[in-house]
C-alpha positions as CSV (number, residue, x, y, z in Angstrom):
1,X,115.5,166.1,35.2
2,X,112.2,167.2,33.6
3,X,111.6,169.8,36.3
4,X,114.5,171.9,35.0
5,X,114.2,174.2,32.0
6,X,117.9,174.6,31.5
7,X,121.4,174.1,33.0
8,X,124.0,176.9,32.6
9,X,127.6,177.4,33.4
10,X,128.5,180.3,35.7
11,X,130.3,182.0,32.8
12,X,127.2,182.2,30.7
13,X,124.9,185.2,30.6
14,X,121.5,184.4,32.0
15,X,118.6,186.8,31.4
16,X,115.7,187.6,33.6
17,X,113.4,186.4,30.9
18,X,114.9,182.8,30.9
19,X,112.4,180.1,31.8
20,X,112.6,178.9,35.4
21,X,113.5,176.7,37.2
22,X,117.1,176.4,36.1
23,X,120.5,175.8,37.6
24,X,123.9,177.5,37.3
25,X,127.0,175.3,37.9
26,X,130.1,176.8,39.5
27,X,133.2,174.8,40.3
28,X,136.3,175.5,42.3
29,X,139.9,174.3,41.8
30,X,141.2,170.8,42.6
31,X,141.5,170.4,46.3
32,X,144.0,167.5,46.0
33,X,143.6,164.2,47.7
34,X,145.2,160.8,48.3
35,X,145.6,157.9,45.8
36,X,142.7,156.1,47.6
37,X,140.3,159.1,47.7
38,X,141.1,160.6,44.3
39,X,140.9,164.3,43.4
40,X,138.0,166.3,44.9
41,X,136.4,169.3,43.3
42,X,133.8,171.4,45.3
43,X,130.9,172.2,43.0
44,X,128.0,174.6,43.6
45,X,124.6,173.9,42.0
46,X,122.7,177.1,42.2
47,X,119.0,176.5,41.7
48,X,116.7,179.4,40.6
49,X,112.9,179.3,40.9
50,X,110.4,182.0,40.2
51,X,109.7,184.3,43.1
52,X,106.0,183.6,42.6
53,X,106.6,179.8,43.1
54,X,108.8,179.4,46.2
55,X,107.4,175.9,46.8
56,X,109.5,174.7,43.9
57,X,112.7,175.2,45.9
58,X,112.3,172.2,48.2
59,X,110.9,169.7,45.7
60,X,113.4,170.6,42.9
61,X,116.3,170.7,45.3
62,X,115.5,167.3,46.7
63,X,115.2,165.9,43.1
64,X,118.6,167.3,42.3
65,X,120.2,165.6,45.3
66,X,118.6,162.3,44.6
67,X,119.6,162.5,40.9
68,X,123.3,163.2,41.7
69,X,123.9,161.5,45.0
70,X,126.5,158.7,44.7
71,X,126.1,158.6,40.9
72,X,129.1,157.5,38.9
73,X,129.2,159.4,35.7
74,X,131.7,159.2,32.8
75,X,133.1,162.3,31.1
76,X,133.4,161.1,27.5
77,X,135.8,163.9,26.6
78,X,138.4,163.0,29.3
79,X,137.4,159.4,29.9
80,X,137.3,160.2,33.6
81,X,134.7,159.1,36.1
82,X,133.0,161.5,38.5
83,X,131.1,160.6,41.7
84,X,128.9,163.4,43.3
85,X,128.3,163.6,47.0
86,X,125.9,166.3,48.5
87,X,127.3,168.4,51.3
88,X,125.2,169.7,54.2
89,X,125.4,173.4,53.7
90,X,122.7,175.1,51.7
91,X,121.3,178.7,51.8
92,X,118.5,180.7,50.1
93,X,118.7,184.2,48.7
94,X,116.2,186.4,47.0
95,X,117.5,187.6,43.6
96,X,115.5,190.7,42.7
97,X,117.4,191.3,39.5
98,X,116.4,187.9,38.1
99,X,113.0,187.9,39.8
100,X,113.9,184.6,41.5
101,X,114.7,182.8,44.7
102,X,118.0,180.9,44.5
103,X,119.3,178.0,46.6
104,X,122.9,177.0,46.5
105,X,123.5,173.3,46.8
106,X,127.1,172.2,47.6
107,X,128.5,169.0,46.1
108,X,131.8,167.3,46.1
109,X,132.8,165.7,42.7
110,X,135.4,163.0,43.3
111,X,137.5,161.7,40.4
112,X,138.7,158.2,41.5
113,X,142.5,157.9,40.9
114,X,143.7,154.3,41.2
115,X,147.3,153.7,42.3
116,X,148.2,151.8,39.1
117,X,146.1,149.0,37.7
118,X,142.8,148.2,39.5
119,X,143.8,145.2,41.6
120,X,143.4,144.2,45.2
121,X,146.3,144.5,47.7
122,X,147.4,140.9,48.2
123,X,150.9,141.4,49.6
124,X,149.6,142.3,53.1
125,X,148.5,139.1,54.9
126,X,146.7,141.2,57.6
127,X,144.5,142.7,55.0
128,X,143.8,139.3,53.4
129,X,142.9,138.0,56.9
130,X,140.3,140.7,57.7
131,X,138.9,140.5,54.1
132,X,138.3,136.8,54.5
133,X,136.8,137.3,58.0
134,X,134.5,140.0,56.7
135,X,133.3,137.9,53.9
136,X,132.4,135.0,56.2
137,X,130.6,137.5,58.5
138,X,128.6,139.4,55.9
139,X,128.0,136.6,53.4
140,X,128.3,136.1,49.7
141,X,125.9,139.0,49.0
142,X,128.7,141.4,49.9
143,X,131.8,142.2,47.8
144,X,134.9,142.7,50.0
145,X,137.8,144.7,48.6
146,X,141.4,145.0,49.8
147,X,143.4,148.2,49.8
148,X,141.6,150.1,47.1
149,X,138.2,150.6,45.5
150,X,137.7,149.6,41.9
151,X,136.2,152.3,39.7
152,X,132.9,150.4,39.6
153,X,132.6,148.4,42.8
154,X,129.8,145.9,43.2
155,X,127.2,147.0,45.7
156,X,126.9,146.2,48.6
157,X,130.6,146.3,49.3
158,X,133.2,146.8,52.0
159,X,136.8,148.0,51.4
160,X,139.5,147.6,54.1
161,X,142.8,149.4,54.0
162,X,145.7,150.1,56.4
163,X,145.7,153.7,57.7
164,X,148.5,153.4,60.3
165,X,151.3,151.1,61.4
166,X,153.5,151.0,64.5
167,X,156.2,148.8,66.0
168,X,157.0,148.3,69.7
169,X,160.0,146.3,70.9
170,X,159.1,143.4,73.2
171,X,162.3,142.3,75.0
172,X,165.5,141.4,73.1
173,X,164.1,138.8,70.7
174,X,160.8,140.1,69.4
175,X,158.6,143.1,68.7
176,X,154.9,143.8,68.3
177,X,153.5,145.1,65.1
178,X,150.3,147.2,65.3
179,X,148.2,148.1,62.3
180,X,145.2,150.4,62.3
181,X,142.7,149.2,59.7
182,X,139.8,151.2,58.4
183,X,136.6,150.0,56.6
184,X,134.6,151.9,54.0
185,X,131.1,150.7,53.3
186,X,128.8,151.1,50.2
187,X,125.3,149.7,50.5
188,X,122.2,150.0,48.4
189,X,120.9,152.6,50.9
190,X,121.9,154.1,54.3
191,X,119.9,151.4,56.2
192,X,122.0,148.6,54.7
193,X,125.2,150.5,55.4
194,X,124.2,151.1,59.0
195,X,123.2,147.5,59.6
196,X,126.6,146.2,58.2
197,X,128.5,148.8,60.3
198,X,126.8,147.6,63.5
199,X,127.3,143.9,62.5
200,X,131.1,144.5,61.9
201,X,131.4,146.6,65.1
202,X,129.7,144.0,67.3
203,X,131.7,141.1,65.8
204,X,135.0,142.9,66.3
205,X,134.0,144.0,69.8
206,X,133.4,140.4,70.9
207,X,136.4,138.9,69.1
208,X,139.8,138.9,70.8
209,X,141.6,137.2,67.9
210,X,141.3,137.1,64.2
211,X,142.6,134.1,62.3
212,X,145.5,134.8,60.0
213,X,146.7,131.2,59.3
214,X,144.7,128.7,61.3
215,X,146.8,125.8,59.9
216,X,149.9,127.3,61.6
217,X,147.9,128.5,64.5
218,X,148.7,132.1,63.7
219,X,146.2,134.8,65.0
220,X,146.0,138.6,65.2
221,X,144.9,140.3,68.4
222,X,141.9,142.6,68.0
223,X,141.5,145.8,69.9
224,X,139.9,149.3,69.8
225,X,137.1,148.7,67.3
226,X,135.2,151.9,67.0
227,X,132.8,153.9,64.8
228,X,134.1,157.2,63.5
229,X,131.3,159.8,63.9
230,X,133.0,162.6,62.0
231,X,132.6,161.1,58.6
232,X,131.8,163.5,55.7
233,X,129.2,162.9,53.0
234,X,131.8,161.2,50.8
235,X,132.5,158.6,53.5
236,X,135.9,159.8,54.8
237,X,137.1,161.5,58.0
238,X,139.6,164.4,57.9
239,X,142.3,161.8,58.6
240,X,141.3,159.7,55.5
241,X,139.7,157.0,57.5
242,X,136.3,155.3,57.0
243,X,133.3,155.0,59.3
244,X,134.9,152.0,61.1
245,X,138.4,151.4,62.4
246,X,140.1,148.6,64.4
247,X,143.6,147.9,65.6
248,X,145.2,144.5,64.9
249,X,148.5,143.4,66.5
250,X,150.8,140.5,66.4
251,X,154.3,139.6,67.6
252,X,157.2,138.6,65.3
253,X,160.8,137.6,65.9
254,X,163.4,140.4,65.8
255,X,165.5,138.1,63.7
256,X,164.0,135.4,61.3
257,X,164.6,131.8,62.4
258,X,167.5,130.1,60.7
259,X,169.6,133.2,60.2
260,X,172.7,133.9,62.2
261,X,173.9,137.3,63.2
262,X,177.5,138.4,64.0
263,X,178.8,137.1,67.3
264,X,180.1,139.5,70.0
265,X,183.7,138.8,70.8
266,X,184.1,140.9,74.0
267,X,182.7,143.8,75.9
268,X,185.0,146.5,77.4
269,X,183.7,148.9,80.0
270,X,185.6,151.7,81.8
271,X,183.9,153.6,84.5
272,X,184.5,157.4,85.0
273,X,183.1,157.4,88.5
274,X,185.5,158.4,91.3
């Protein structure tokens, strides 16, 4: 960024005579995370501008956000990738000692951590079904991923994964499986992401069934499509879900066809009632 005169680490000594504007970087410890989300580090970017030029705060801060927002950067020393997401909280403080006004910008630096090798989840037929359905809906312009993001996804893209599963007995011969699926969306800008989100929500809201195997006339029931409003800047809710969720359900036999279980020989019952 040509606006900045220097970038310092929080451990470095910065003198009052140092040319402004400059930033000081301070990072916290690893906050943990899931295999899908990766490891997350909160990072403070502290911007200093001269007290005599407070108008530089807004312009330089916006430039920093645009430069770092959603950028995938490689650390050559560790061969790890970092993606930065700006958070909402910022605050300004007058620093008389440095004859400056400082603004603290909060970012999350996410290190993607794939499960093993970068490959789609193909063992779950329900994921494969909604991936194919989404591809037909959004068109070839979009890349649709199953289960996990690659480190460098094509944009625009949608990634579906299973966030919850449940089983409910239905009589003596079958049970119903329910899977809550969540979608993550990456577009070229927020307008494209919003348009895709609405298109998916409307299509799921008007669909009662989703084809799983049309040749065998197998379908999944669609229910409870909804937009998650409490999504943070990095695209996740506190429960690890994306901006869109939907519940799919389907019945299956309690015992696969063609297999025989043990036969009951007799039943003995003795009442204790008097």
